[in-house]
VONU-26935 format. One record per residue (C-alpha): x, y, z; residue in one letter; residue number from 1. Coordinates in pm, whole numbers, plus 32768, in hexadecimal, padded with zeros to 4 digits. Layout:
# residues N
   c1   c2   c3 type seq
    X    Y    Z    A NUM
...
//
This chain:
# residues 433
   c1   c2   c3 type seq
 891F 6D7F 8846    M   1
 88D7 6DC5 86D6    K   2
 8763 6DC4 8720    T   3
 878E 6EC5 8835    I   4
 884D 6FB2 8751    F   5
 8748 6F7E 8641    R   6
 863B 700D 8721    Y   7
 8708 7127 87BB    L   8
 8679 7228 86C3    P   9
 851A 71C1 8728    T  10
 856A 71E2 889A    L  11
 8614 732F 885A    F  12
 84E7 73B2 879D    M  13
 8400 733C 88AF    G  14
 84C0 7401 89B6    V  15
 84C3 753D 88DF    I  16
 8355 752A 8882    L  17
 82F2 74DB 89E6    G  18
 83AD 760C 8A67    S  19
 831E 76EB 8957    F  20
 81BB 767E 899C    I  21
 81E5 76B0 8B12    A  22
 8266 7810 8AE0    I  23
 8165 7864 89D4    G  24
 8047 77E2 8AA7    T  25
 80A9 78BC 8BCE    T  26
 80CB 79F7 8AFB    V  27
 7F86 79D7 8A3B    F  28
 7EBF 7967 8B6A    A  29
 7F13 7AB4 8C09    N  30
 7EB7 7B79 8AD1    R  31
 7D7D 7AD4 8A55    S  32
 7C96 79B7 8AAA    Q  33
 7CEA 78CD 898C    V  34
 7CF1 7757 8963    N  35
 7E49 76E9 89E2    T  36
 7E20 7571 89CE    S  37
 7F5A 74C4 894C    I  38
 7F2D 73F4 880B    P  39
 8006 72D1 887B    Y  40
 7FAF 71ED 8758    E  41
 7FFC 72F6 8653    D  42
 8145 734A 86FC    L  43
 81A1 71DC 8704    R  44
 8161 71CA 858E    T  45
 8238 72FF 855D    F  46
 835F 726B 861A    T  47
 833E 7123 855D    E  48
 834B 71D9 8410    I  49
 8471 72A8 8486    F  50
 8525 7166 84E5    D  51
 84D7 70C1 8395    K  52
 855F 71EA 82D3    I  53
 869B 71EE 83A6    K  54
 86E0 707D 8374    T  55
 8649 701E 8222    D  56
 8655 7150 813F    Y  57
 8740 7126 8018    V  58
 8820 7241 8091    E  59
 887E 72AE 81EE    E  60
 87B3 73D6 826B    V  61
 8819 74A2 839A    N  62
 8729 74E4 84B9    D  63
 8723 765F 8488    K  64
 86AD 764C 831F    D  65
 85A3 754B 8374    L  66
 851A 7612 8495    L  67
 8517 7759 83D1    E  68
 845D 76AB 82B6    S  69
 8362 7623 83B1    A  70
 832C 7781 8440    I  71
 8301 7819 82E7    Q  72
 8208 770E 8285    G  73
 8143 773E 83C6    M  74
 8121 78B5 8388    L  75
 80E2 7894 8211    A  76
 7FB4 77BE 825F    G  77
 7F0D 78D8 8322    L  78
 7ED5 79F1 8225    D  79
 7F95 7AA0 810C    P  80
 801E 7BAF 81F1    H  81
 80AF 7AE8 8314    S  82
 8212 7A6C 82F8    G  83
 8362 7A24 8395    Y  84
 846C 7B31 8370    L  85
 85CE 7AB2 8390    D  86
 86CB 7BAF 841C    P  87
 8727 7C37 82C4    E  88
 85BD 7C5F 8253    T  89
 855B 7CFB 83A1    F  90
 8671 7DFD 837F    L  91
 8601 7E52 821C    E  92
 849E 7E83 8297    L  93
 8510 7F7A 83A0    Q  94
 85D7 803B 829B    I  95
 84AE 8039 81AC    G  96
 83C0 80E2 829E    T  97
 84B0 8209 82BE    T  98
 84BC 824C 8148    G  99
 85F1 81AB 80AC    E 100
 862D 8042 8045    F 101
 86B3 7F72 7F28    G 102
 85F2 7EBA 7E1A    G 103
 84F0 7EF6 7D09    L 104
 83F1 7FCF 7DBA    G 105
 82B5 7EFD 7DC9    I 106
 81CB 7E9F 7EE3    E 107
 816B 7D30 7EC0    V 108
 809C 7C1D 7F5D    G 109
 804C 7AB2 7F11    M 110
 7F24 7A3F 7E3F    D 111
 7EEF 78C9 7E03    N 112
 8062 7887 7E15    G 113
 80CD 79A7 7D35    F 114
 8157 7AFD 7D8E    V 115
 804B 7C05 7D57    K 116
 80A3 7D72 7D27    V 117
 7FDA 7E4A 7E15    I 118
 8075 7F86 7D84    A 119
 81B8 8007 7CEB    P 120
 8255 8126 7DAC    I 121
 827F 8276 7D00    D 122
 83CE 82C8 7C5C    D 123
 845B 8168 7C7F    T 124
 84E0 806E 7B7F    P 125
 839E 7FA3 7B93    A 126
 82C3 80D2 7B4C    K 127
 839D 8144 7A2C    K 128
 839D 7FE4 7996    A 129
 8221 7FE2 7989    G 130
 81CB 7EF9 7AA9    I 131
 805A 7F22 7AFF    Q 132
 7F80 7EDE 7C2E    A 133
 7EE7 7D84 7C0D    G 134
 8003 7CEB 7B44    D 135
 805A 7B84 7B9F    L 136
 81CE 7B35 7B9F    I 137
 81F2 79C8 7B39    V 138
 836A 79B1 7AFC    R 139
 849B 7A5C 7B8F    L 140
 85AF 7A3B 7A8C    N 141
 8578 78D0 7A26    D 142
 84F8 7859 7B78    T 143
 8381 7816 7BA0    P 144
 82E4 78D3 7CC1    V 145
 81E8 77C1 7D0B    K 146
 824D 7718 7E4F    G 147
 8325 7837 7ECF    M 148
 82D8 78EF 800F    S 149
 82A3 7A66 7FED    L 150
 83E2 7AB0 80AF    S 151
 84AD 79D0 7FC4    D 152
 841B 7A80 7E94    A 153
 8468 7BD6 7F28    V 154
 85D0 7B6B 7F6D    K 155
 85FE 7B12 7DFE    I 156
 8567 7C5A 7D87    M 157
 8648 7D21 7E6C    R 158
 87B8 7D32 7E24    G 159
 88E0 7E0E 7DD5    E 160
 8896 7F56 7D21    P 161
 88D3 7F58 7BA7    D 162
 8892 7DE3 7B88    T 163
 877B 7D5E 7AAB    D 164
 865D 7C70 7AEE    I 165
 8567 7BDF 79F4    K 166
 83FA 7BD3 7A5D    L 167
 82F3 7B05 79A9    T 168
 81A1 7BA1 79E6    I 169
 803B 7B36 79A5    V 170
 7F54 7C61 797B    R 171
 7DDD 7C6E 795C    E 172
 7D60 7C9D 77F6    N 173
 7EB6 7C40 7767    E 174
 7EC0 7B0C 7687    D 175
 8020 7A9E 76E7    K 176
 8118 7AD6 7802    P 177
 81E1 7C17 7807    I 178
 835A 7BFE 783B    I 179
 8406 7D2E 78D2    L 180
 8574 7D5C 7928    T 181
 859B 7E56 7A43    I 182
 86D8 7EE9 7AD6    T 183
 86E0 7EF2 7C51    R 184
 8727 8039 7D04    A 185
 8734 80D6 7E5A    I 186
 85CA 8138 7E95    I 187
 85A9 828D 7F33    K 188
 843A 82C7 7F6A    V 189
 83BF 842A 7F8D    K 190
 826A 83DB 8017    S 191
 81CE 8536 7FE9    V 192
 81CD 8608 7EAD    K 193
 8102 8741 7E75    S 194
 80BB 885B 7D84    R 195
 7FBD 8969 7D2D    T 196
 7ED5 88FE 7C12    L 197
 7E33 8A50 7BE0    E 198
 7E2C 8B80 7CC5    P 199
 7D86 8B0C 7E06    G 200
 7D6C 899E 7DA1    Y 201
 7E7F 88C1 7E2C    I 202
 7EF1 875A 7DF5    Y 203
 7F98 8670 7EF0    V 204
 8012 8518 7E8B    R 205
 8066 8415 7F98    I 206
 8114 82EA 7EFD    S 207
 815B 8224 803B    H 208
 8116 8248 81AD    F 209
 825F 8260 826A    Q 210
 82BD 82D9 83C3    T 211
 82FF 8443 8354    P 212
 81D1 845C 8269    T 213
 80FB 8524 835C    G 214
 8201 8632 8394    S 215
 8255 863A 821F    S 216
 80E5 8678 81D2    L 217
 80D7 879F 82C4    E 218
 8209 883E 8221    K 219
 817A 880C 80C4    A 220
 802E 88AE 811B    I 221
 80DD 89D2 81C3    Q 222
 81A7 8A0B 8086    T 223
 806A 89FC 7FB0    L 224
 7FC1 8AF8 8095    K 225
 80E2 8BE8 805F    E 226
 80CF 8BB8 7EE6    E 227
 7F5A 8C06 7EE8    N 228
 7F5F 8D14 7FF2    R 229
 7EBE 8E1D 7F11    E 230
 7D94 8D4B 7E9D    V 231
 7D77 8C5D 7FC5    G 232
 7D3A 8AE7 7FB2    L 233
 7BFB 8A7C 7F01    K 234
 7C1F 8904 7ED9    G 235
 7D09 87DD 7F0F    L 236
 7D40 869A 7E4C    V 237
 7DDB 8589 7F24    L 238
 7E67 847E 7E3C    D 239
 7E7F 8320 7ED5    L 240
 7E7B 825D 7D8E    R 241
 7F69 8134 7D8E    N 242
 7FC7 817B 7EF6    N 243
 7FFA 8020 7F8D    P 244
 7FEB 8092 80F8    G 245
 80F9 808E 81FF    G 246
 8109 8103 8367    V 247
 7FB9 810F 841C    L 248
 8012 8241 84EC    K 249
 806E 82FF 83B0    A 250
 7F11 82BC 8325    A 251
 7E7D 833B 846B    V 252
 7F52 8479 8456    S 253
 7EE3 84BF 82F1    V 254
 7D73 848B 8347    S 255
 7D9B 8564 847D    D 256
 7E24 867E 83A6    A 257
 7CCC 86B0 8309    F 258
 7BDE 8658 8426    L 259
 7B84 872B 8556    K 260
 7AE7 861D 862D    S 261
 7A65 84BB 8639    G 262
 7AE9 835C 8604    L 263
 7BE6 831E 84F0    I 264
 7C0B 81A3 84FF    V 265
 7BF6 808A 85FA    Y 266
 7C84 7F2B 8600    T 267
 7C03 7DEA 869A    E 268
 7CC4 7CA9 86D9    G 269
 7CD2 7B83 87CB    R 270
 7DE4 7C1B 889F    V 271
 7D8E 7D49 8976    I 272
 7EBC 7E0D 88F7    D 273
 7E3C 7DF1 8791    S 274
 7CF5 7EA7 87D8    S 275
 7D3A 8019 87A6    L 276
 7C7E 815B 875B    K 277
 7D0A 8293 86B5    F 278
 7C55 83E1 86CF    N 279
 7C83 852B 861A    A 280
 7D07 8666 86BE    H 281
 7C55 87B7 869A    P 282
 7D07 8836 8564    R 283
 7CEB 8837 83E9    D 284
 7E21 88A1 832C    L 285
 7D55 8925 8206    V 286
 7C37 89C3 82CC    D 287
 7B1D 88F2 8240    G 288
 7B4C 8939 80CC    I 289
 7AAE 883A 7FDE    P 290
 7B7A 86FC 7FAE    M 291
 7B83 85E5 7EAE    V 292
 7C40 84A3 7EF8    V 293
 7CB0 83DA 7DC7    L 294
 7CC7 825E 7DF5    V 295
 7CDF 8127 7D1E    N 296
 7D1D 7FB1 7D36    G 297
 7E84 7FF0 7DA3    G 298
 7E16 80BC 7ED3    S 299
 7E38 7FD1 7FFA    A 300
 7E4A 7FB7 8172    S 301
 7EB0 810A 8203    A 302
 7E25 81B6 80CC    S 303
 7CD6 8115 810F    E 304
 7CE1 8189 8278    I 305
 7D05 82F3 8206    V 306
 7BFE 82D5 80F5    A 307
 7B0B 8223 81DE    G 308
 7B33 8322 82F6    A 309
 7B03 8450 8213    L 310
 79DC 83A9 8169    Q 311
 792A 834C 82AD    D 312
 7954 84AD 8333    H 313
 78D9 8543 81E8    H 314
 7A1C 860A 81DF    R 315
 7A7B 85AB 807B    A 316
 79E9 851B 7F3D    V 317
 7A8E 83CF 7EE8    I 318
 7AC1 83AD 7D71    M 319
 7B52 829B 7C94    G 320
 7B2A 8121 7CA0    T 321
 7AFB 802B 7DBF    K 322
 7C2D 8000 7E9A    T 323
 7CF8 7EC5 7EDA    F 324
 7C46 7E51 8016    G 325
 7D5C 7E0C 8111    K 326
 7CBA 7E49 8261    G 327
 7DA5 7D8D 8346    S 328
 7EB5 7E05 8432    V 329
 800C 7D62 843B    Q 330
 80DA 7D77 8578    T 331
 8253 7D4B 856F    I 332
 82BD 7C6F 8694    L 333
 843A 7C6C 86C0    P 334
 84D5 7B22 8726    M 335
 860C 7AE1 87F5    N 336
 86E9 7A88 86CA    N 337
 86B3 7BDA 8619    D 338
 85A4 7B42 8540    S 339
 8433 7B9C 855B    A 340
 82D3 7B25 8516    L 341
 81EF 7BF6 843E    K 342
 80A5 7B81 84C9    L 343
 7F44 7BEC 8472    T 344
 7EB6 7C49 85C6    T 345
 7D7E 7D17 857D    A 346
 7C86 7D9C 8481    R 347
 7C51 7F10 8463    Y 348
 7B05 7FC1 843E    Y 349
 7A9B 8117 83BF    T 350
 79F2 820D 84AE    P 351
 789A 8184 844E    L 352
 7907 801E 8492    G 353
 7949 7FAD 832D    R 354
 7A43 7E95 82FD    S 355
 7B0F 7ECC 81C3    I 356
 7BA4 7D6E 81C1    Q 357
 7B68 7CD0 806A    A 358
 7A64 7DE1 8021    E 359
 7B27 7F22 7FED    G 360
 7AA6 8086 7FE3    I 361
 7997 80CC 7EE4    Q 362
 79C8 822A 7E52    P 363
 78B3 832C 7E66    D 364
 78F4 8374 7CF7    I 365
 796E 8254 7C1F    V 366
 7A50 82A9 7AFA    L 367
 7A7F 81A7 79EA    S 368
 7BC4 818F 792B    K 369
 7BAA 8268 77F5    V 370
 7C8E 82D5 76DE    E 371
 7C7F 8445 7682    I 372
 7CCC 84B1 751F    S 373
 7CBE 8605 747A    S 374
 7B9E 865E 7391    V 375
 7BDF 875A 727F    E 376
 7AF8 8885 726C    K 377
 79D7 8843 7182    E 378
 79FF 8911 7045    S 379
 788A 895F 7025    N 380
 7869 89EA 7185    L 381
 7847 8B67 7174    I 382
 7862 8C50 729C    T 383
 7840 8DCA 72BD    E 384
 79B8 8DEC 72A1    A 385
 79A9 8D52 7144    D 386
 78B7 8E57 70BA    L 387
 793F 8F68 6FD8    N 388
 7960 90C0 7083    R 389
 7900 902D 71D8    H 390
 7923 9114 7305    L 391
 7A37 90C7 73FA    D 392
 79E5 90A7 756B    N 393
 7A61 91FE 75C8    G 394
 7B85 917B 7693    K 395
 7CF2 9170 763A    S 396
 7D6C 9027 75B2    K 397
 7E4A 8F62 7699    S 398
 7F10 8E25 7673    T 399
 7F5E 8E02 77E4    D 400
 7E79 8CD6 780B    N 401
 7F61 8BB6 7867    P 402
 7E6B 8AC0 77D0    A 403
 7E98 8B6D 767E    V 404
 8010 8B9D 7685    N 405
 8075 8A5A 7726    S 406
 80FA 894F 763C    E 407
 80CD 8848 7749    E 408
 7FD3 8736 76FF    E 409
 7E7F 878A 7797    P 410
 7E36 86FD 78F2    L 411
 7D08 8641 786D    V 412
 7DF6 856E 7797    K 413
 7F11 8553 7892    R 414
 7E39 84EA 79B9    D 415
 7CC4 84CA 797C    Y 416
 7C71 8472 7AE7    E 417
 7D2A 85A4 7B68    L 418
 7C7A 867C 7A63    Y 419
 7B26 8602 7ADE    E 420
 7B8B 8638 7C49    A 421
 7BF1 879F 7BFF    L 422
 7AA8 87E4 7B4C    N 423
 79E4 875A 7C74    L 424
 7AA7 8837 7D64    L 425
 7A58 8969 7C93    K 426
 78E7 8913 7CA3    G 427
 78EF 88DB 7E19    L 428
 79AA 8A23 7E4A    S 429
 789D 8AE1 7D89    I 430
 7788 8A48 7E5F    I 431
 783B 8AA5 7FA3    Q 432
 7857 8C16 7F45    K 433
//
């Protein structure tokens, strides 16, 4: 009798796995012609290991924890972006795509067992603390990250507002790890920000692609049009730097806002449902004015879709540094127990058929990182204005020039990439006249 009970977990697992495989085979056979042979030997090994853990491990482990760990391990072995979302994590994900969630405010992935920062989100604790795209998080408080799943690491980083967490970070070109203590907060992401740079030249920053991003962009541009009604719009800077991506349909909406026709993006996967095409509608919210799109290594996924579409259609000049290179599509598949799978189901391609996966978008104009410092006027440089009894220019003197009166630090020092983008737009506007 003892022997029978010893092997009950194995028999139980066999029944469950057999049922799962039967159901899975039927579903996928209808959706795609894939290899549905059942790996009996491997499943036998799995049940034997399950049985050994249940009976011989030093501490008792319940079936639920073992099975969840097995599922997590199975998905973690696929790629850095697939994973198992328990009910709590799945709920947080749904909240995050609408614009408000708790935590530090960073988009992360896995890289060789460590948590890699894809990008910090604007106006969040992580951004204010100095977290940068490309940082590797190696410790959370005093716990090493190596060996954790991404979902486990995210759970630790999230927590109650006003509580602290210590991150140990390895950063390129830094001799030793950086230790930062960050206070968690409720993250309210405003995905679209905008302003007028100079009369006629407008700036739109998209920090994250969320469900309402497309409509928020339309409202922002309408407001900018009203502000510049007298001079009209002459050029637009679309800032996607450190934008880690987000909702695919939001990226399509943003691209569609500046294209009048043609393909925006298409996806290809093994399952028929994962092969999609998205086309532009006959409109352009800014009526074809010159555009510059700013990108960098923290621009990923949905950002690369927008940059790739506008580049392929010659609608905008892409400026900055090469993007992150995440060209895969993750589908959220809800399960019956309120959990979900985040599964990579397709690769996406730009209108000209370029795959961005592991390659990224190469800018049309590459900008290296530079440090701008002021240079004092040379004392031996003489101009007409320095000559004794020089004639004035015949016009009344005015100090209405905002560039003269403003005590704000010059744009070239505050944001060199934006300064270069604005200069390019001015040149393009002159040519189009």
